[in-house]
Backbone as a chain_set.jsonl record, in Angstrom:
{"seq": "MTADPRGALANLVSAFERHLEASSSKRGEEDPTVIAAYDDLADAFATYDEALLQAYGEMTPLDIYDGEDDEDEDEELDDHSDEDRDPGVYSGLDDADYDEDETEH", "coords": {"N": [[75.761, 23.592, -14.866], [75.204, 26.151, -17.126], [72.88, 28.731, -17.245], [70.81, 30.059, -19.863], [71.147, 33.324, -20.669], [69.749, 34.829, -22.603], [67.355, 33.433, -23.052], [66.331, 33.594, -20.454], [65.984, 36.334, -20.302], [63.973, 36.712, -22.206], [61.885, 35.378, -20.888], [61.665, 37.066, -18.695], [60.801, 39.478, -19.857], [58.31, 38.629, -20.777], [57.122, 38.109, -18.318], [57.013, 40.702, -17.285], [55.115, 41.758, -19.053], [52.845, 40.188, -18.425], [52.479, 41.016, -15.806], [51.858, 43.706, -16.171], [49.409, 43.466, -17.563], [47.841, 42.152, -15.591], [47.911, 44.097, -13.58], [46.614, 46.238, -14.802], [44.026, 45.391, -14.886], [43.204, 44.893, -12.31], [41.359, 43.799, -9.44], [40.825, 45.14, -6.782], [42.865, 45.625, -3.79], [44.147, 43.261, -2.907], [44.259, 41.492, -5.08], [44.44, 38.3, -6.357], [45.461, 37.609, -8.856], [47.172, 39.7, -9.566], [48.996, 39.527, -7.481], [50.102, 36.981, -7.982], [51.247, 37.485, -10.496], [53.111, 39.4, -9.767], [54.793, 37.889, -8.082], [55.692, 36.0, -9.975], [57.066, 37.705, -11.701], [59.121, 38.629, -10.023], [60.472, 36.206, -9.605], [61.243, 35.599, -12.251], [62.942, 37.733, -12.749], [64.987, 37.233, -10.856], [65.949, 34.831, -11.866], [66.906, 35.653, -14.381], [68.901, 37.495, -13.563], [70.664, 35.79, -12.216], [71.381, 34.069, -14.309], [72.7, 35.84, -15.989], [74.843, 36.502, -14.356], [76.135, 34.0, -14.096], [76.81, 33.422, -16.784], [78.246, 35.689, -17.735], [79.459, 36.99, -15.64], [78.294, 39.282, -14.699], [75.846, 41.536, -13.274], [72.513, 42.873, -12.858], [71.678, 46.295, -11.992], [69.638, 46.25, -10.168], [67.334, 45.532, -7.466], [65.1, 43.262, -5.839], [62.184, 44.424, -4.493], [61.156, 44.129, -1.189], [58.614, 44.445, 0.784], [58.352, 43.739, 3.467], [60.546, 44.386, 5.03], [60.475, 47.074, 5.577], [59.872, 48.34, 8.071], [62.109, 47.81, 9.737], [64.106, 49.121, 8.279], [63.241, 51.783, 8.439], [63.669, 52.273, 11.164], [66.457, 52.167, 11.288], [67.141, 54.447, 9.848], [66.183, 56.536, 11.395], [67.72, 58.516, 13.398], [67.129, 60.201, 15.46], [65.456, 59.23, 17.349], [65.771, 58.949, 20.073], [65.397, 61.346, 21.311], [63.704, 63.781, 23.414], [61.455, 65.143, 22.393], [58.995, 64.861, 19.699], [59.918, 62.11, 17.813], [59.828, 61.985, 15.073], [60.154, 64.468, 14.01], [62.47, 66.871, 13.147], [63.745, 69.724, 14.43], [65.884, 71.421, 14.217], [68.553, 72.944, 16.029], [69.069, 71.821, 19.414], [67.631, 73.151, 22.458], [69.648, 73.517, 24.359], [71.858, 73.842, 22.769], [71.577, 76.252, 21.563], [71.885, 79.653, 21.957], [70.253, 82.541, 22.628], [71.291, 85.069, 23.242], [73.794, 85.186, 22.012], [73.179, 85.381, 19.322], [72.058, 87.852, 18.935], [73.107, 90.974, 17.944]], "CA": [[75.094, 23.965, -16.098], [75.008, 27.587, -17.248], [71.579, 29.114, -17.784], [70.857, 30.908, -21.044], [70.646, 34.658, -20.344], [68.8, 35.319, -23.599], [66.071, 32.799, -22.748], [65.866, 34.167, -19.191], [65.527, 37.685, -20.611], [62.667, 36.58, -22.872], [60.915, 35.054, -19.844], [61.506, 38.271, -17.878], [59.956, 40.41, -20.612], [56.945, 38.071, -20.729], [56.615, 38.304, -16.957], [56.647, 42.12, -17.196], [53.864, 41.944, -19.792], [51.761, 39.593, -17.634], [52.265, 41.875, -14.64], [51.15, 44.891, -16.669], [48.022, 43.062, -17.832], [47.168, 41.898, -14.316], [47.786, 45.371, -12.87], [45.646, 47.106, -15.481], [42.663, 44.889, -14.679], [43.117, 44.383, -10.937], [40.087, 43.916, -8.745], [41.086, 45.344, -5.372], [44.255, 45.655, -3.318], [44.7, 41.914, -2.731], [43.885, 40.684, -6.238], [45.362, 37.172, -6.461], [46.108, 37.605, -10.178], [48.271, 40.665, -9.491], [49.985, 38.96, -6.568], [50.784, 35.902, -8.704], [52.074, 38.109, -11.539], [54.217, 40.037, -9.035], [55.713, 36.822, -7.678], [56.305, 35.456, -11.196], [58.013, 38.708, -12.185], [60.284, 38.593, -9.129], [61.194, 34.962, -9.902], [61.856, 35.729, -13.579], [64.062, 38.655, -12.608], [66.058, 36.54, -10.139], [66.502, 33.848, -12.804], [67.696, 36.398, -15.36], [70.088, 38.039, -12.908], [71.567, 34.669, -11.957], [71.891, 33.61, -15.605], [73.649, 36.865, -16.419], [76.023, 36.346, -13.506], [76.82, 32.754, -14.463], [77.334, 33.464, -18.152], [79.141, 36.805, -18.042], [80.01, 37.605, -14.442], [77.646, 40.591, -14.551], [74.526, 41.561, -12.647], [71.775, 44.106, -13.091], [71.788, 47.192, -10.839], [68.326, 46.27, -9.539], [67.014, 44.614, -6.381], [63.687, 42.97, -5.692], [61.61, 45.115, -3.336], [60.467, 43.276, -0.236], [57.961, 45.373, 1.696], [58.369, 43.279, 4.85], [61.695, 44.941, 5.73], [60.321, 48.521, 5.684], [59.9, 48.805, 9.45], [63.491, 47.772, 10.202], [64.853, 50.158, 7.576], [62.847, 53.069, 9.004], [64.33, 52.42, 12.45], [67.864, 52.447, 11.041], [67.282, 55.793, 9.327], [65.744, 57.505, 12.38], [68.733, 58.641, 14.443], [66.654, 61.157, 16.451], [64.378, 58.58, 18.097], [65.997, 58.987, 21.512], [65.18, 62.694, 21.804], [62.497, 63.927, 24.23], [60.296, 65.58, 21.616], [58.51, 63.953, 18.669], [61.082, 61.574, 17.114], [59.7, 62.103, 13.632], [60.328, 65.859, 13.588], [63.74, 67.494, 13.494], [63.491, 71.159, 14.384], [67.13, 72.173, 14.264], [69.375, 72.816, 17.233], [68.414, 71.645, 20.705], [67.656, 74.371, 23.267], [70.945, 73.619, 25.025], [72.86, 74.191, 21.769], [71.244, 77.549, 20.986], [71.858, 80.72, 22.955], [69.717, 83.726, 21.97], [72.145, 86.232, 23.482], [74.902, 85.189, 21.058], [72.703, 85.701, 17.972], [71.676, 89.264, 18.863], [74.294, 91.862, 17.895]], "C": [[74.824, 25.474, -16.086], [73.655, 27.866, -17.883], [71.774, 30.045, -18.965], [70.293, 32.29, -20.708], [69.601, 35.174, -21.33], [67.413, 34.726, -23.363], [65.476, 33.355, -21.454], [65.342, 35.575, -19.407], [64.15, 37.641, -21.284], [61.579, 36.25, -21.848], [60.634, 36.266, -18.952], [60.587, 39.279, -18.572], [58.506, 39.922, -20.608], [56.319, 38.273, -19.352], [56.231, 39.764, -16.729], [55.3, 42.357, -17.889], [52.675, 41.365, -19.031], [51.451, 40.454, -16.413], [51.51, 43.14, -15.039], [49.683, 44.574, -16.915], [47.248, 42.861, -16.539], [46.93, 43.204, -13.565], [46.707, 46.25, -13.492], [44.208, 46.63, -15.291], [42.452, 44.377, -13.251], [41.773, 44.707, -10.309], [40.359, 43.998, -7.244], [42.552, 45.232, -5.019], [44.901, 44.282, -3.242], [44.301, 40.984, -3.874], [44.889, 39.554, -6.427], [46.081, 37.091, -7.812], [47.312, 38.534, -10.186], [49.379, 40.12, -8.592], [50.781, 37.854, -7.246], [51.709, 36.463, -9.781], [53.292, 38.778, -10.921], [55.259, 38.988, -8.661], [56.431, 36.213, -8.877], [57.35, 36.411, -11.755], [59.28, 38.711, -11.337], [61.122, 37.339, -9.394], [61.92, 35.045, -11.241], [63.054, 36.669, -13.526], [65.247, 37.966, -11.94], [66.737, 35.515, -11.05], [67.38, 34.534, -13.844], [68.998, 36.912, -14.753], [71.122, 36.942, -12.655], [72.181, 34.142, -13.26], [72.943, 34.572, -16.147], [74.957, 36.743, -15.638], [76.823, 35.102, -13.895], [77.495, 32.841, -15.824], [78.422, 34.511, -18.348], [79.784, 37.462, -16.827], [79.462, 38.993, -14.185], [76.3, 40.435, -13.876], [73.824, 42.856, -13.041], [71.938, 45.011, -11.865], [70.496, 47.243, -10.018], [68.216, 45.253, -8.415], [65.515, 44.383, -6.368], [63.21, 43.608, -4.402], [60.861, 44.111, -2.476], [59.893, 44.175, 0.842], [57.998, 44.963, 3.15], [59.492, 43.91, 5.651], [61.581, 46.445, 5.966], [60.47, 49.021, 7.111], [61.323, 48.839, 9.992], [64.313, 48.881, 9.562], [64.522, 51.535, 8.13], [63.539, 53.307, 10.333], [65.809, 52.749, 12.284], [68.068, 53.892, 10.608], [66.95, 56.857, 10.362], [66.752, 57.589, 13.514], [68.354, 59.664, 15.507], [65.608, 60.534, 17.368], [64.567, 58.637, 19.604], [65.807, 60.39, 22.101], [63.85, 62.778, 22.521], [61.279, 64.318, 23.411], [59.956, 64.538, 20.548], [59.681, 63.44, 17.839], [61.006, 61.716, 15.598], [59.951, 63.498, 13.107], [61.677, 66.363, 14.06], [63.558, 68.996, 13.331], [64.763, 71.984, 14.499], [67.895, 71.908, 15.535], [68.521, 72.564, 18.462], [68.515, 72.947, 21.478], [69.019, 74.582, 23.921], [72.042, 74.062, 24.054], [72.676, 75.605, 21.22], [71.153, 78.594, 22.094], [71.428, 82.0, 22.264], [70.636, 84.923, 22.112], [73.28, 86.309, 22.459], [74.463, 85.582, 19.66], [72.32, 87.154, 17.823], [72.923, 90.131, 18.91], [73.901, 93.285, 17.774]], "O": [[74.269, 25.997, -15.119], [73.322, 27.308, -18.929], [72.786, 30.74, -19.057], [69.089, 32.424, -20.486], [68.67, 35.876, -20.936], [66.409, 35.432, -23.462], [64.266, 33.564, -21.363], [64.366, 35.978, -18.774], [63.27, 38.44, -20.963], [60.473, 36.783, -21.93], [59.504, 36.468, -18.508], [59.703, 39.86, -17.943], [57.581, 40.72, -20.454], [55.13, 38.571, -19.238], [55.238, 40.044, -16.058], [54.448, 43.075, -17.366], [51.609, 41.98, -18.993], [50.29, 40.602, -16.032], [50.62, 43.589, -14.315], [48.808, 45.34, -16.514], [46.124, 43.345, -16.404], [45.866, 43.397, -12.978], [45.969, 46.929, -12.778], [43.271, 47.397, -15.514], [41.604, 43.515, -13.023], [41.146, 45.727, -10.597], [40.143, 43.027, -6.52], [43.374, 44.804, -5.829], [46.099, 44.157, -3.494], [44.035, 39.805, -3.644], [46.074, 39.816, -6.635], [47.188, 36.561, -7.894], [48.356, 38.198, -10.746], [50.561, 40.242, -8.912], [52.002, 37.792, -7.103], [52.825, 35.976, -9.96], [54.384, 38.73, -11.488], [56.454, 39.173, -8.894], [57.629, 35.939, -8.814], [58.401, 35.978, -12.227], [60.387, 38.787, -11.871], [62.351, 37.408, -9.405], [63.068, 34.617, -11.36], [64.066, 36.427, -14.183], [66.382, 38.096, -12.399], [67.956, 35.353, -11.007], [68.471, 34.055, -14.155], [70.065, 36.783, -15.352], [72.318, 37.152, -12.859], [73.366, 33.81, -13.301], [73.957, 34.147, -16.699], [76.043, 36.869, -16.204], [78.048, 35.156, -14.007], [78.625, 32.384, -15.991], [79.408, 34.263, -19.043], [80.572, 38.395, -16.975], [80.109, 39.799, -13.516], [75.691, 39.365, -13.895], [74.456, 43.809, -13.497], [72.305, 44.524, -10.796], [70.289, 48.185, -9.253], [68.915, 44.239, -8.409], [64.749, 45.223, -6.839], [63.772, 43.358, -3.335], [60.038, 43.341, -2.971], [60.623, 44.622, 1.726], [57.696, 45.789, 4.012], [59.391, 43.964, 6.876], [62.51, 47.042, 6.509], [61.133, 50.033, 7.339], [61.704, 49.809, 10.647], [65.131, 49.512, 10.232], [65.413, 52.372, 8.281], [63.959, 54.43, 10.611], [66.357, 53.53, 13.061], [69.074, 54.502, 10.969], [67.401, 57.993, 10.221], [66.665, 56.834, 14.482], [69.171, 59.972, 16.375], [64.933, 61.259, 18.099], [63.616, 58.397, 20.348], [66.044, 60.585, 23.293], [62.961, 61.961, 22.284], [60.172, 63.867, 23.706], [60.558, 63.465, 20.503], [60.379, 64.24, 17.216], [62.02, 61.581, 14.913], [59.964, 63.709, 11.894], [61.99, 66.288, 15.248], [63.256, 69.483, 12.241], [64.694, 73.16, 14.854], [67.891, 70.795, 16.06], [67.386, 73.034, 18.547], [69.387, 73.768, 21.193], [69.487, 75.716, 24.021], [73.058, 74.606, 24.488], [73.533, 76.098, 20.487], [70.413, 78.416, 23.061], [72.149, 82.506, 21.403], [70.748, 85.721, 21.181], [73.684, 87.409, 22.081], [75.279, 86.069, 18.877], [72.256, 87.658, 16.702], [73.716, 90.016, 19.845], [74.764, 94.161, 17.72]]}, "num_chains": 1, "name": "protein.A"}
């Protein structure tokens, strides 16, 4: 059975509106209303994307953000973590790669 993309889009727009309302009146970082609206929005988006794919073979260019994977992604991006100095700071060439005598003319 093919889902109706137009109906899924209408549900997605409603989910965006509910998320906006919940966000504008949130009561703290862990407000259950905002969390529920966030989850509903993610579900509505996934439903719309799947309906679009089934009906037309197309997808949106968007992904659902999952904050749990942040730590793994940071490790993949940090290719200087095996250096002796602070792994979060890149200061240019290593001492062994830089010779002061060659730069003075």
